[in-house]
N, C-alpha and C positions, 0 to 999 in steps of 0.2 A: 338420450343424452341430456346433459344439464341445460335447463332453459335459460341461457344467458340473456341478460336484458338487451344486448345488442341485437340478437337474433329476433327477439320479440318485437323490437322497434322496426326492424327491416321488414319483417312479415306483415306487421300492422299496416305498413304503407302500401301494401299490395291489395288490390280489390278483392282477390279471392279469400283474403283472411281478415279484412278490415272489420267485418261484422261480427267476428268471433269475440266473445267476452274473454277476460283475462284467464279464467280457469280453462276455457276451451283451448285457447292459444297455447297455454303451458302444456296441456295434454298432448297437443299435436307435436310440439317441439320435443317433449320427453320421449316420444316414440319415433323420433326421426333419427337419421344418421348423418353426421357431418363428414363430407369427403373433401380432401385436398388433392387435386389431380394435376399432374404435369401435362404439358402439351402432348397430345397424341394418346393419352390414356383413355380407356373406355369407361363410360358410366354404366352402360349395359349394351348387350349385343342382341340383335334380332334372334328371337327364339328363347331368350332367357325368361325365367319366371317373372311375371309382372306383379310386384307387391307394393310398389311405391312410385311416386312421381317426383320430379325435381324442381327445386327453386335455386336459381343461380345467385349467389351472393356477389361474386366477382368473377370475371372471365367470360368465356364463350364456349358454347357447345353446338356441334352440328348434328342434325338428325338426317340419316340417310339409309337407303337400301342399296344392295348390290344387284345390278342387272344380271341376266343369265350369262353375259360375256365378261362378267367381273368388273364392270365399270360402276363407279359410285353415282347414284342419283340422289343429290342433296335436296331435301324437302325444305329445310329451314335452318338458319343459324340463329341460335337464341343467345341474347346478351344478358348482362347482369341485371338483377332485380326482376327477372321474368321466370315463368314456369314452363315446364315441358312434360309431355306424356300424361297429362291429367285426364285426357279423353280415354285413356286405356282402362280407367276405372269402370267404364260402362261397356266394355267389349267382353265377349265371352271366350276369347281365345286363351286367356290365362297366361299368355306370353307376350313379350314386346314384339310389335310388328315391324320395327325398324331398329337401327343401331344409333346410339348416342355416344359421341366422342368429343373430348375437349380439343379445341383448336387453339387455346391459349392456356397458360397455367390458370386453373379454375378452382374456386371453392364453392361448394353447393351443399344444400340440404336435400336428402332424400326423405320425403314425407310419406307416412304410412297411408296407403289407400283405404285400409279398413277403418283407421281412426278418422280420416277426413270424411268418408261417406257417413259414418255415424254422426259426425258433427253437422253434416248437411241435413240430416233428418231432424236435428234439434234446432237448426237455424235457417229459416226460409230466406233471409237476406243473402246469406252466403250461397245458398242453392241458386238464387237468381243471378248472382254475380258470376257463378261458374257457367250458367247457361249463356250469359252474354259473352263471356270469353270464348266459349266453344263456337258461338255463332260468328264471331270475328274471324276465328281460324278457318271456318268453313268458307267464308267469303274470300279470304286470302287464297285458299286452294282453288276456288272457282276462277279468280283472276289469273292465277298461274296457268290453269288449263287453257284459258283464253289466249294467253301469251304464247303457249306452246302450239296452239292451233293456227297461229298466223302464218301467212304464206311463205315467208322467208326469214332467214336468220337476222337480217338487218332490222326488220320490224320487231322481232322478238327482243333484240337488244334495246331498241328505242323505247318500247313499251316498258321494259324493265327499268330503264333510266328514269322515265317519267313517273313510274309507280314508286320508286325509291325516293325520288325528290319530293313527291307528295307525302309520303310516309314520314319524311324527315321534318316536315312542318315549317320549313323555311319560307318566308313570304317576301324576300327581297327580289330585286330585279334579276339577280343571278342565283336562282335556287341551287343548292349544292347538297351533297350527301357523301358520306364515306363508306366505301365498300366494307361490309362486315365479315367478308371471307375472301380468300385468295381468288384471283381472277379465273384460275382453272376450275374452281368450285362453282363460280358464277356461271361459267360456260357449261359445266355439267348440269347445273340447275335449269339452263335454257335448252339443253339437249343439242348443243353445238360443240365443235372442237375448240380448244383453248386458243389456237392460232387464228381461228375464224373470229372469235370474240375480240382478240387483240387487234386484228386487221380492221374490224368495223369501228372500234373505239378510235383508232388512229385516224381513220378516214373522216369520222365526224369531227375530230379535233382539227385536222388539217383544213377542213372547210369552215372552221371558226364557229361551229355550232355548239361545241362543248369545249371545256378545258380540263385537262387531266394532270393532276399533281400527285404522283404516288397512287394512293387509294382514294384520294379526293376527286370527285367529279363535279364540275360546275356547269350548269346549263347557261350558255351565253345567248342563245337565240331560241327561245321556247317555241315560237311560231314555226320556224323552219323545222325544228325537231318534230313537232306534232304533225306537220304536213309533209314530212320527208317521204319521197317516193323513189 
């Protein structure tokens, strides 16, 4: 595709591409594909041939697998100006191990794995940036495993709320964050039923520990939340 200056600027601001020189960045964009997707459209499905990874310009994409009983297990919801499926470049399967689907109207670039790996060999700074990004993803997965291993659903929800508040970076007395996906998807992510998630949220709200306004969750009493039993 044509290396439009806007896409060059947006990619340049991301750490996986910031160390590329102008010529390298143009090569990457020229060999990419621009997608404009409606809500619910698939970027790729589990088992499709894996030749590229995504960079979201605007919108949101969920990454999930189907369980044997047909339920969605959501691993992550990726927002704008972020990448996904980059780790697949280094796996031997040759196919995507999960499904990516737009949860909002979404515009994204699908970037060539072959082109990017060639640029990695030419640019050590970019290679180190990719290693750092994959390390962060690994630690996120480990935290999620810890959440799922907690003894009951309430503690899973509490740990999720605390983790999301920390990730949001708010430092006020009432840290808050906005859910990046529907509550039923959050429930699936925590391996609990949607009604169980809603009941726990309402209970914490009734006790004055959190406040819920649509998708916005505010922590009113962090000490009580952290020590809730």
